[in-house]
Each structure stands twice: as structure tokens, then as C-alpha cells.
BATIDREN-244153 format. One line per 3 residues: number of its first residue (from 1); their letters; for each residue x, y, z of N, C-alpha, C, O. Coordinates in pm, whole numbers, plus 32768, in hexadecimal, padded with zeros to 4 digits. Each point is the difference from the previous one (the first is absolute). Example, Ala and Ser with C-alpha at 12.3 -4.5 7.8 and 13.67 -1.06 7.14 Angstrom:
// BATIDREN-244153
1) AS) 8527 7DC7 830C 7FA7 8077 8000 805A 8078 8000 8068 7FFE 8042; 7F75 806B 7F76 8052 8077 8006 7FB3 806D 8049 8033 806F 8011;
// end
This chain:
// BATIDREN-244153
1) XXX) 3C14 2309 DBD8 804C 8036 7F8E 8037 808B 8025 7FB8 8055 8035; 80C6 7FBF 7FAE 8041 807E 8020 7FD1 806F 7FA2 7FEF 7FE9 7F89; 7FFD 808E 80AD 7FE2 8072 7FAA 8041 807E 803A 8018 8009 8078;
4) XXX) 8004 8056 7F2E 8046 807B 8026 7FB6 8077 7FC2 7FDF 7FFE 7F8A; 8007 8068 80C6 7FC8 807D 7FCB 8075 805C 7FDC 8054 8020 8055; 7FB1 8008 7F2D 8071 8050 7FCF 7FCC 8078 7FB0 7F92 7FFD 7FCA;
7) XXX) 80C0 806C 8031 7FDC 8078 7FB5 8039 7FFB 7F72 806B 7FC8 7FE9; 7F4C 8073 7FBA 8032 8013 7F78 8066 8071 8003 7FE5 806C 8033; 8091 7F7A 7F94 806A 8064 7FFB 7FFF 8050 7F7F 8019 8079 8000;
10) XXX) 7FC9 7F43 7F90 8003 8042 7F7D 7FA8 7FB3 7F9F 7FF0 7F87 800A; 7FD7 80C4 7F98 7FAE 7FC6 7F94 802F 803E 7F7E 8015 8079 7FF9; 7FFB 7F35 7F9E 8033 8036 7F83 7FC3 7FB4 7F8A 7FF0 7F86 8006;
13) XXX) 7FEE 80C3 7F91 7FC8 7FC0 7F87 806D 7FB3 7FB4 8071 8030 7FF0; 7F6B 7F59 7FE3 8059 7FAE 7FAD 7FCB 7FFD 7F70 804C 8013 7FA1; 7F31 7FD6 804F 7FBB 800D 7F7F 7F7E 804B 801B 7FEA 8033 806E;
16) XXX) 7FBF 7FD4 7F2C 7F83 8049 800D 7FA3 7FC4 8069 7FAC 8047 8036; 8062 7F36 7FE9 7FA9 7FC4 8065 804C 7FAE 8068 7FC5 7FAF 8047; 80BE 8065 7FC1 8053 7FB7 8060 8050 8065 8052 8039 805F 7FCA;
19) XXX) 7FCB 7F8C 80B9 8052 8055 8058 8051 7FA6 805C 7FDA 7F8F 801C; 8098 80A6 8013 8043 7FB8 806B 7FE6 8047 8084 7FF3 807A 8006; 8006 7F34 8063 7FE7 8030 8088 8077 7FD5 8055 8019 7F88 8011;
22) XXX) 8030 80D7 8024 806B 7FE1 8060 7FC9 8017 808C 7FC8 8069 801D; 8049 7F33 8038 7FC6 8006 8085 8069 7FDD 8069 806B 7FCB 7FE0; 7F76 8052 809B 8059 7FDE 806E 8018 7F6A 8005 7FA7 7FB0 7FE4;
25) XXX) 80D3 802B 8041 8023 7F72 800B 8004 7FDA 8094 8051 8037 804B; 7F5A 7F6C 7FDF 8002 7FD7 808D 8088 7FC5 8027 8042 7FC1 7FAE; 7FE5 8053 80CC 807F 7FCC 8030 8001 7F67 7FF7 7FA2 7FBE 802C;
28) XXX) 80CA 800C 7F9B 800F 7F70 7FF5 7FB3 7FC1 7F8E 8003 7F85 7FF1; 7FBA 80CB 7FBE 7FAF 7FCC 7F91 805C 7FDF 7F8A 8050 8054 7FD7; 7FA6 7F33 7FF3 8058 7FD9 7F92 7FB6 7FA8 7F9D 7F9B 7FC1 8022;
31) XXX) 8099 803A 7F64 7FC2 7FB2 7F96 8069 7FD9 7F99 8070 8035 8000; 7F6C 7F6F 7FA9 8055 7FD8 7F90 7FC5 803F 7F82 7F87 7FFD 7FEE; 80CD 803E 7FB9 7FCB 8039 7F84 7FA5 7F9D 7FB7 8024 7F8D 7FE9;
34) XXX) 7F65 80A3 7FF3 7F9C 7FAB 7FC1 7F8C 7FE2 805D 7F94 7FD8 7FD3; 8081 803C 80B1 7F96 7FE4 8060 7F9E 8074 800C 8015 806D 7FC9; 7F7E 7F79 8080 7F93 8061 800C 7FCC 8003 808E 802D 7FB6 8057;
37) XXX) 7F73 80A3 7FBF 7FB8 8005 807F 7F72 802B 7FE2 7FDE 801D 7F8D; 7FCE 7FE7 80D9 7F7A 8038 7FF2 7FFD 808A 8041 8038 8015 806B; 7F87 8047 7F50 7FF6 808A 8030 7F6E 8027 800E 7FAC 7FDB 7FAE;
40) XXX) 8036 8070 80BB 7F7D 803E 8011 8015 8093 801E 806A 8029 802F; 7F2F 8026 7FB7 8004 808F 801D 7FCC 8014 808F 7F98 7FCB 8024; 80B1 8082 802D 7FDA 8012 808C 7F93 806B 800F 8014 806A 803A;
43) XXX) 7F77 7F73 7F8E 7F88 8051 8010 7F8D 7FA1 8022 8002 7F8C 7FD7; 7F9E 80A2 8073 7F99 7FA9 8039 7FC1 7FA3 7F98 7FEF 7F89 801A; 7FEF 80AB 7F73 7FBA 7FB1 7F9A 805D 7F9C 7FBB 7FD1 7FA0 7FC3;
46) XXX) 80B2 8077 8045 805D 7FB5 7FAB 8060 7FA5 804C 804D 7FB8 7FC2; 7FB0 8048 80C2 8064 7FB7 804F 8002 7F6A 7FE4 806A 7FC1 8007; 7F25 8006 7FDB 7FF8 7F70 7FE8 8008 7FDD 7F6C 7FFB 7F8A 7FDB;
49) XXX) 8010 80DA 7FCF 8008 7FE8 7F6F 8093 7FF0 7FD8 803D 805D 7FCB; 7FF9 7F2F 804F 808E 7FE6 7FE5 8012 7FCE 7F71 7FB0 7FB1 7FCC; 80BB 8080 7FF4 801F 7FD6 7F79 8096 7FDF 7FF5 8051 803F 8043;
52) XXX) 7FD3 7F60 7F69 808D 7FDB 7FF1 804B 805E 7FA2 7FD0 8020 7F94; 80A6 800C 8097 8058 8051 7FAC 8090 7FD5 8015 8027 7FD6 806D; 8027 8034 7F28 808C 7FD4 8002 805C 8074 8022 7FEA 8072 7FD6;
55) XXX) 807D 7F70 8077 8066 8065 801D 804F 8020 7F81 802E 7FA5 7FBB; 7FE2 80DB 8027 8059 8026 7F90 807E 8045 8033 8057 8024 7FB1; 7FB2 7FF0 80D1 807D 802F 803D 805C 7F88 8015 7FD8 7F8E 7FEA;
58) XXX) 80A2 808D 8040 805D 7F97 8027 7FF8 7FEE 8098 7FDD 805D 8049; 8044 7F2D 7FE5 7FF7 7FE5 8090 8059 805E 8051 7FDF 8021 8072; 8090 8009 7F54 805E 8056 8049 7FD4 8092 8005 803A 804F 804A;
61) XXX) 7F61 7FD7 7F67 7FD0 808A 8002 7FC2 8022 8088 7FC8 7FA8 8041; 8042 80D6 7FE9 7FC9 8028 8083 7F69 8015 7FFD 7FC5 8026 8065; 7FFB 7FC2 7F2A 7F6F 8010 7FEF 7FCB 7F84 7FB6 804D 7FB2 7FC9;
64) XXX) 7F30 803E 8035 7FBF 7F9F 7FAA 7FC3 804B 7F8A 7FCE 8070 800E; 8037 7F52 7F7D 7FC4 803E 7F8A 7FA6 7F9C 7FBA 8022 7F8A 7FF3; 7F6B 80A7 7FE0 7FA2 7FAF 7FB2 7FDA 804E 7F83 7FE7 8079 8008;
67) XXX) 8015 7F45 7F88 7FDC 803E 7F81 7F78 7FC9 7FD9 7FF4 7F89 7FE1; 7FA6 80CC 801F 7F75 7FD0 7FFC 7FB2 8043 7F90 8001 807A 7FF1; 7FBB 7F33 7FC2 7FA5 8032 7F99 7F7A 801D 803E 7FC9 7FAD 8048;
70) XXX) 8001 80C9 7F9D 7F7E 8026 8036 7F92 7FE9 7F99 800C 802A 7F8D; 7F8B 7F94 809E 7F8B 7FE8 7FAA 7F93 8061 802D 7FB4 7FE5 805D; 8048 808B 7F5F 7FA9 806C 802D 7F71 7FF5 7FCB 7FAD 8057 8017;
73) XXX) 8038 7F3B 7FA0 7F7A 7FED 7FCA 7FA2 7FBB 8065 7F8A 7FF0 7FE4; 80AC 7FE9 8091 7FA9 7FCC 8069 8038 8026 8089 8077 801B 800E; 7F32 7FE7 8053 8024 8034 8085 8046 7F95 8054 7FCB 7FD4 8066;
76) XXX) 80AA 8003 7F70 804B 7F9A 8047 8077 8038 804A 8010 807A 800D; 8043 7F2B 8024 8073 8028 8051 8064 8053 7FB0 8032 8065 8031; 7FEB 7F71 7F53 8065 804A 7FB4 7FCF 808D 7FDE 8051 805D 7FF9;
79) XXX) 7F2E 7FB3 7FF2 7FC9 8086 7FE8 800E 8056 807E 801E 8077 7FF8; 7FCB 7F4C 807B 800D 8048 807F 8092 8023 801C 801F 806C 8031; 803C 7F36 7FAE 808F 801B 8010 802A 807B 7FAF 8053 804F 802C;
82) XXX) 7F72 7FBE 7F5E 8024 806F 7FA7 7FE1 8088 803E 803C 8065 7FDB; 7F68 7F9D 8085 7FD8 807D 8040 805D 8026 8074 7FF8 806F 8034; 8061 7F35 7FF4 8053 8016 8076 8079 8056 7FE2 802B 800C 7F8D;
85) XXX) 800C 8030 80DD 8072 805A 7FF6 8063 7FE0 8070 7FDD 7FB9 805E; 809E 807C 7F99 805F 7FF0 806F 7FC1 8029 8084 7FBC 8067 800A; 805B 7F48 805C 7FC6 8018 8082 7F89 7FA6 801F 7FE3 7FE5 8074;
88) XXX) 7FD8 7FEC 7F22 7F93 7FA1 8014 803A 7F79 802A 8075 7FE4 7FE9; 7F37 7FC9 8056 8031 7F83 803B 7FCD 7F84 7FB7 7F8E 7FFB 7FD0; 80CA 7FA0 802A 7FDD 7F7C 7FCB 801A 7F98 806C 8048 8019 8061;
91) XXX) 7F7C 7F72 7F8D 801A 7F8E 8059 8046 7F94 7FAE 7FC9 7FCF 7F9D; 80AF 800D 808C 8050 7F9D 7FB9 8002 7F7F 8052 8010 8003 807A; 7FE0 7F8B 7F41 7FF8 7F7F 8044 807E 7FAC 7FE6 8068 8035 7FDB;
94) XXX) 7F8C 7F48 8039 8072 7FA6 7FF4 8031 7FF5 7F70 7FB7 801D 7FA1; 80C5 7FB9 8050 803E 7FE9 7F7D 7FDE 7F73 7FD0 7FFF 7FA2 804F; 7FE6 8050 7F2F 7FE7 7F7D 7FC7 8025 8003 7F6B 8020 806A 7FCA;
97) XXX) 7FDB 7F22 7FF5 8015 7FFD 7F6F 805D 7F92 7FD2 8061 7FDE 8043; 7F7F 7FEA 7F47 804C 7F90 7FC9 8065 802D 7F96 8053 7FB0 7FD4; 7FA6 80CE 8004 8059 802E 7F95 8085 802F 803C 8002 805B 8053;
100) XXX) 806A 7F66 7F83 8087 802A 8027 8060 7FD6 7F92 7FDF 7FAD 7FAC; 8097 808D 8055 8060 7FE9 7F94 8041 7F77 800E 8037 7FDE 8069; 7FC2 7FD4 7F2B 8038 7F77 7FFF 8076 7FF3 7FA0 8038 7F93 7FF0;
103) XXX) 7FEF 80DB 7FD2 806E 7FFB 7FA1 7FDA 8040 7F7C 7F8C 801E 7FE7; 80D8 7FF7 7FC5 7FEF 8046 7F82 7F99 7FBC 7FA6 8004 7F87 7FEC; 7FA0 80CA 7FDE 7F98 7FC6 7FAD 7FAC 8069 7FBB 8033 8066 7FD2;
106) XXX) 7F4B 7F7E 8028 7FA3 8055 7FB5 7F8F 8030 805C 7FBC 7FAF 8040; 8031 80D4 7FC4 7F92 803D 804B 7F92 8023 7F9C 8019 8043 7F9C; 7F6C 7F8F 8080 7F8F 801B 7FA7 7F92 8042 8053 7FCD 7FC3 805F;
109) XXX) 800F 80B8 7F7E 7FA2 804D 8051 7F93 803D 7FAB 8016 8024 7F8C; 7F73 7FE7 80AF 7F91 8046 7FC0 7FD2 8072 8056 7FD5 7FEB 8071; 8033 8090 7F5B 7FCF 8076 8048 803E 8010 808A 807A 7FFD 800E;
112) XXX) 7F30 8014 8059 8030 8013 8089 8043 7F83 8037 8037 8002 806E; 7FC4 7F90 7F47 8048 7F87 8027 8097 8010 7FFE 8048 7FA5 8029; 7FE8 80CC 7FA8 8090 801A 8004 8031 8016 808E 8077 7FF1 801B;
115) XXX) 7F2F 8033 8042 802F 8031 8082 8056 7F9C 804F 8061 802C 803E; 7F82 7F50 7FC4 805A 7FA7 804B 808D 7FFD 7FC8 8060 7FDF 8046; 7FAC 8042 7F3A 8083 7FF8 7FBF 8053 807F 8011 8079 7FFE 7FEC;
118) XXX) 7F46 8071 803A 8047 807F 800E 806E 7FF5 8069 8074 8022 7FE4; 7F69 7FB0 8095 8064 7FF6 806A 806C 7F9A 7FDC 8076 8015 801E; 7F62 7F7C 7FA2 8063 7F9B 7FD7 8064 803D 7FA0 8079 7FF0 8012;
121) XXX) 7F57 8055 7F87 8059 8039 7F9C 8054 8072 803A 8075 8010 7FDE; 7F4E 8040 807A 804E 806B 8042 8070 7FC5 8055 806F 8035 8002; 7F73 7F5F 8044 8067 7FC0 8053 8070 7FC7 7FAB 8076 800F 8020;
124) XXX) 7F65 7FAF 7F72 8066 7FC7 7FA6 8056 806F 7FC4 807A 7FF1 7FF5; 7F46 807E 7FE5 804C 8070 7FC7 8060 8039 8068 8072 8020 7FE0; 7F5F 7FEE 809B 8054 8037 806C 807A 7FA8 8018 806D 8031 801B;
127) XXX) 7F7F 7F4C 7FDA 806D 7FA0 8018 8050 7FE3 7F80 805D 7FAF 8001; 7F7E 8095 7F91 8041 7FEB 7F7D 7FF7 7F6D 7FD6 8062 7FC6 7FD0; 7F28 8001 8043 7FE9 7F74 7FDE 7F8B 7FEF 7F9E 7FC1 7F96 7FFC;
130) XXX) 8023 80D3 7FB7 7F8E 7FF7 7FA5 801B 7F9B 7F91 7FA5 7FBD 7FD0; 80D9 8038 8007 802D 7F9B 7F9F 7FA5 7FFA 7F86 7FE2 8067 7FC4; 7FF1 7F22 8015 7FB1 7FF1 7F85 7F6D 7FE6 801E 7FBD 7FBC 7FB2;
133) XXX) 8011 8078 80BC 7F70 7FF7 8019 7FB4 804E 7F94 802B 806A 7FD4; 7F64 7F5F 8004 7FAA 8041 7F9C 7F79 801F 803D 7FCF 7FB7 8056; 7FF4 80B7 7F7D 7F79 8025 8029 7FA6 800A 7F87 8022 8044 7F9E;
136) XXX) 7F6B 7F7A 8066 7F96 8011 7F9D 7F89 803E 804B 7FC2 7FC0 8055; 801F 80BD 7F89 7FA1 804F 804E 7F8E 802D 7FA6 8014 8052 7FA6; 7F74 7F78 8072 7F8C 801C 7FAD 7FA7 806B 803F 7FE0 7FFA 8077;
139) XXX) 7FF8 8068 7F37 7FA4 806A 802A 7FA1 8020 7F8E 8017 7FDB 7F8D; 7F7D 806B 8095 7FA2 8027 7F97 803F 8068 7FA3 7FFE 7FF0 7F85; 803C 807A 80B7 803C 806C 7FB2 8086 8029 803C 801F 7FDC 8072;
142) XXX) 802E 806F 7F41 8083 802E 802F 7FF4 8050 8082 8054 7FF4 8058; 7F43 805D 7FB4 7FF0 8055 8075 7FE8 7FB0 8080 800B 8036 806E; 7FD4 7F4A 7F84 7FE4 7FAC 8074 807D 7FBE 803A 7FF9 7FC0 806A;
145) XXX) 8078 804D 7F54 8079 7FB7 802A 8038 803E 8080 8029 8074 8002; 7FD9 7F3C 8068 802F 802C 8084 8099 7FFD 8004 803D 7F9D 7FD8; 8000 80CF 8056 8092 800C 800E 8049 7FDE 7F7C 8064 7FB9 7FFF;
148) XXX) 7F66 807D 7F96 8036 7FE4 7F7A 8094 8022 7FF5 8051 7FAC 7FD9; 7FD2 80CF 804B 808C 802C 7FF3 805D 7FB2 805C 806F 7FDC 7FD9; 7F63 800B 80A1 8055 7FB7 805F 8019 7F71 7FD1 806F 7FCD 800B;
151) XXX) 7F29 7FF2 7FC0 8011 7F77 7FCE 8060 7FFE 7F89 8050 7FA4 7FF3; 7FA7 80C2 7FB6 8060 800B 7F92 808E 800E 8035 805E 7FC3 7FCD; 7FB1 808F 809B 8084 8018 803B 8039 7F80 803D 8077 7FE6 7FF4;
154) XXX) 7F35 7FCC 804E 802E 7F86 8041 801F 7F91 7F9C 8067 7FBE 8009; 7F3E 802F 7F96 8007 7F8A 7FAA 8034 801B 7F73 8029 7FA4 7FBA; 7FD7 80DB 801C 802F 8020 7F7A 7FAF 7FB8 7F96 7F85 8002 8003;
157) XXX) 80C0 7FBF 7F9D 7FBB 7FBE 7F91 7FB5 7F82 802C 7FB7 7FC5 7FB0; 805B 8012 80CC 7FB9 7F8B 8031 7F78 8022 803D 7FBE 7FA8 8038; 8018 80D6 7FBD 7F79 8028 8027 7FAB 8003 7F81 8019 804F 7FA5;
160) XXX) 7F83 7F5B 8055 7FAB 7FF2 7F8A 7F71 8027 8027 7FCA 7FCC 8061; 7FFA 808F 7F53 7F7C 8033 8021 7F9B 7FD5 7F96 8019 800A 7F88; 7F74 7FC7 80A7 7F95 7FD3 7FA8 7F87 8059 8016 7FD7 8015 8072;
163) XXX) 7FEF 801F 7F24 7F86 8051 8008 7F8C 7FB3 7FC2 800E 7FC9 7F92; 7F81 8032 80B3 7F8E 7FB3 7FCE 7F95 8055 7FBC 7FAD 7FCC 7FB6; 8055 80BA 8063 7F99 8055 7FC5 803B 8078 7FB7 7FBD 8065 7FEC;
166) XXX) 80BF 7F8E 7FEC 8043 806F 7FBD 8071 7FC8 7FA9 8049 7FA7 802B; 7FC4 808E 7F5C 806F 7FDB 7FA8 8064 8072 7FFF 7FE1 8070 7FD7; 809B 7F73 8057 8067 8067 8003 8085 7FC2 7FD9 801D 7F8E 8026;
169) XXX) 8034 80BB 7F8E 8084 7FCC 7FDB 8053 7FE4 807D 7FFE 804E 8060; 804A 7F44 7F9F 8057 7FDD 8070 7FBD 7FAC 806B 8041 7FD7 8060; 7F3E 8011 7F91 7FB6 7FB0 8061 7FCC 7F81 7FBE 7FDA 8000 7F8B;
172) XXX) 8025 7F93 80C3 7FC9 7F82 7FD0 7F68 8004 800C 7FC8 8053 8047; 7FF7 7F52 7F73 7F6E 7FF6 8004 7FDA 7F7C 8040 8038 7F98 7FDF; 7F68 806C 807E 7FD6 7F89 8049 7FA2 7FAA 7FB1 7FE9 801B 7F8A;
175) XXX) 7FE1 7F7D 80B3 800E 7FDB 808D 807F 7FAC 8018 8040 7FD2 7FA1; 7FE3 801C 80DE 8070 7FAA 8022 7FC9 7F71 800B 7FDD 7FD1 806C; 801D 7FEC 7F21 7FCA 7F79 7FFB 8070 7F9D 7FDF 8076 8024 8001;
178) XXX) 7F66 7F60 7FE3 8062 7F97 7FE8 805A 8023 7F89 807A 7FEC 8005; 7F49 8047 7F8F 804D 8023 7F89 8063 8071 801E 8073 7FFC 7FD4; 7F61 8068 8079 8056 806F 8026 8076 7FCD 8051 8073 8023 7FE5;
181) XXX) 7F71 7F8A 807E 806A 7FCB 8057 8064 7FAD 7FB1 8079 800A 8016; 7F55 7FA5 7F91 8057 7FAA 7FAF 805E 8052 7FA9 8073 7FDB 7FEA; 7F5A 8097 7FE5 8050 8058 7FAA 8067 8050 8050 8070 8014 7FD2;
184) XXX) 7F6A 801B 80A6 8053 8060 8049 805D 7FC3 8068 8065 803D 8023; 7F7B 7F4C 800F 804F 7FC3 806B 8067 7FA2 7FC5 7FDF 7FAB 7FAD; 809E 8064 807D 806B 7FAC 7FC8 8025 7F8A 8059 803D 7FA0 7FD0;
187) XXX) 7F9F 8065 80B1 802B 7F96 805B 7F92 7FE5 8066 7FEE 804C 805F; 7FC9 7F47 7F8D 7F90 7FDF 8058 802C 7FB6 807F 7FAB 7FD6 804F; 80D7 801A 7FC4 8030 7FC1 807A 8014 8065 8071 8016 7FDA 8074;
190) XXX) 7FE2 80A7 7F6A 8016 8069 8065 7F80 8019 8051 7F94 7FD7 7FD6; 8078 806B 809D 7F89 8024 804D 7FA8 8065 7FB6 8031 8054 7FB4; 7F4C 7FA1 8063 7FA0 805F 7FCC 7FB3 803C 8076 7FD7 7FB9 805B;
193) XXX) 8018 80CC 7FA1 7FB7 8048 8068 7F88 8041 7FBD 8010 804E 7FA3; 7F78 7F92 808B 7F87 802F 7FBD 7FA5 8046 8063 7FE8 7FCD 806D; 7FE5 80A9 7F6E 7F9F 8045 8053 7FA6 8058 7FA9 8030 8048 7FA9;
196) XXX) 7F4F 7FB1 8071 7F9F 804D 7FB4 7F75 7FCC 801F 7FEC 7FBD 8066; 7FB3 8060 7F44 7F7A 7FCA 8015 8003 7F67 8009 8053 7FBF 7FBF; 7F53 8008 8090 8001 7F71 8019 8001 7FAD 7F81 804D 7FA1 7FF4;
199) XXX) 7F5D 8082 7FAC 7FF9 7FB1 7F85 8083 8006 7FB2 802C 7F9C 7FC8; 8012 80D9 8035 8080 800E 7FBC 8068 7FA5 803F 804A 7FBA 7FBA; 7FBC 8045 80CB 8062 7FAC 8047 7FE6 7F6D 7FE3 805E 7FB4 7FE7;
202) XXX) 7F24 8023 801D 7FDC 7F74 7FE7 8023 7FD7 7F72 803A 7F95 7FEA; 7FA4 80BF 7FB5 8018 7FDE 7F73 8095 7FF9 7FE1 802E 7FA4 7FBD; 801F 80BD 8075 8090 8001 7FE6 8043 7F8A 8045 8058 7FC0 7FC6;
205) XXX) 7F80 8022 80B4 8038 7F8E 8049 7FE8 7F7E 7FB3 8059 7FAC 7FF5; 7F2D 8043 7FD6 7FDF 7F89 7FB3 8053 7FF9 7F7F 8031 7F96 7FDB; 7FDE 80DC 7FE1 804F 8003 7F85 8092 7FDF 801A 803F 7FB8 7FB3;
208) XXX) 7FF8 807F 80BA 808B 7FE5 8022 8016 7F6C 801C 8066 7FC7 7FD9; 7F3B 7FFB 806C 800B 7F71 801B 8002 7FB1 7F7E 804F 7FA3 7FF2; 7F5A 8081 7FB0 7FFA 7FBD 7F7E 8082 8014 7FB2 8027 7FAA 7FB0;
211) XXX) 801B 80C7 8066 807C 801F 7FB7 807D 7FC9 8046 8070 8016 7FD1; 7F7D 7FA4 809E 8070 7FBB 803F 8039 8041 807B 8065 7FD2 8035; 7F5C 809A 7FFB 8032 803F 807B 7FE9 7FA4 8077 7F9D 7FB6 8004;
214) XXX) 80BC 804E 805B 7FF1 7FB2 807B 7F96 8041 8057 8011 8074 8027; 7F80 7F46 7FF9 7F98 803E 8053 8033 8037 8084 7FCB 8062 8034; 809C 7F5E 8003 8038 802F 807F 804C 8083 7FF0 801E 8043 8063;
217) XXX) 8003 7FE2 7F22 804B 807B 7FE6 7FA7 8070 7FCB 8030 8069 7FD7; 7F4A 7F7F 802B 7FA0 8067 7FD9 7FCA 803D 8081 7FB7 7FBF 804B; 806E 80BF 7FCF 7FE3 8042 8080 7F8C 8061 7FEE 8006 805B 7FAD;
220) XXX) 7F90 7F91 80A1 7F90 805F 7FFE 7FBC 7FF9 8087 8019 7FA5 804F; 7F8E 80BC 7FCC 7FBB 8004 8081 7F92 7F98 8000 7FA0 800A 7FB4; 806D 7F91 80A1 7FA1 7F91 8004 7F7D 802E 8041 7FA3 7FB2 800D;
// end
């Protein structure tokens, strides 16, 4: 398996517990928006602790970018990543992933599950092909919404936000279940892109099938 040792170029806060990491891009390294790789920290204790993360940069960018939520309540990889600074090294592995753009449809994300869709939506916006794509993005609270302003800028009124632990004007209330989908979705023949906690993906996929969506047009990480 191919791997590359690369330096962190920049780190920036996105929300209270999410940061983006821009790192060196190995020569000849390429990916399709929506794909991911495995990353490890180039320190003795952490070199074999690989975790999957999705690219949030575009393939044409001169750097790689990952937008990562840190879980600081336990001593894991994301907590260790949070301690890193520009100049520190990561190990990047091969590209993989089943999520890619299949045409105009509905993106459904939970929390950090938005990350595979960031590069897809950025690419569509760059190419002026955002068209009538819709996003349904579920989070616990407003402060948890990743790239809130950018998603508004890209999607406008087609960006729909659901809060599960907070009531606020202008936000929908979850969960994203069969009744919610039946009320909010106008065309079940279009592609659906789903990413989030495993149970959320399974439940939504099952509900979409019951509502008439084509299983072959429901895209998620297998």
C-alpha cells in the first residue's frame, strides 16, 4: 500500500470542535470529490493508528485539505490531531471511497458526515453546476454546523438545517425519518447522497426504499 509522509501547512478552526488541516500534496496524487484516504500521525506511538478522512479540498488544489471533528473526551487520533501545528507530519495512504456525484439530487448529512459532500458541492459551485441540488444537514445545535455560511452561499434556500437538541427559528426539527422525508422530498426518482452515523444511514436508506427511491441511486459509503 502506498503511503506519503507530508507536512501540515495550515490549521484553522471551523467550529468549536472542528478544524481544517491543509497539508502537502504528494506529486501525482489525485482523487474524485467525495473520496477519502487513511491518515496517521507521523509519531512513534501513532504511525499505525490509521483513520479514514474525506478530502474537502478540490483535486486541482495544490494542497490536500481535511475537515476533522476532534473528540477530546478520549485519547484517540482526533484528539491527538488537535494538538498538531503547521510543520508537524502526517502519513497519507491510498485514495478510496464509494461516494461520488451521480447527478442532481438530495444530500442528507449528519454532523461530520457532511465532509464527503463539501468537495462535491465546492466543485459544483466552481463549475456553476449547483442547479437544484438540495442539502438536509442535521446537527445537535446551531454551533455544530460545519461551513454554515459557505453552504448557504453555495446552495441558498436549498440548504436546509435540522437541529435535534435545540429549538431555533429558521431551523427544522429532527429526526430525518420516513415522515420527514415524505414531507420534504418532492422527487424520489433523483439520486440521494447519505453520510452520517451508521444507524442514521441505514434508517434513511430503508425509508427511501419504502418511499420509492431507486436503491441504485442511493449513494453512501458501503
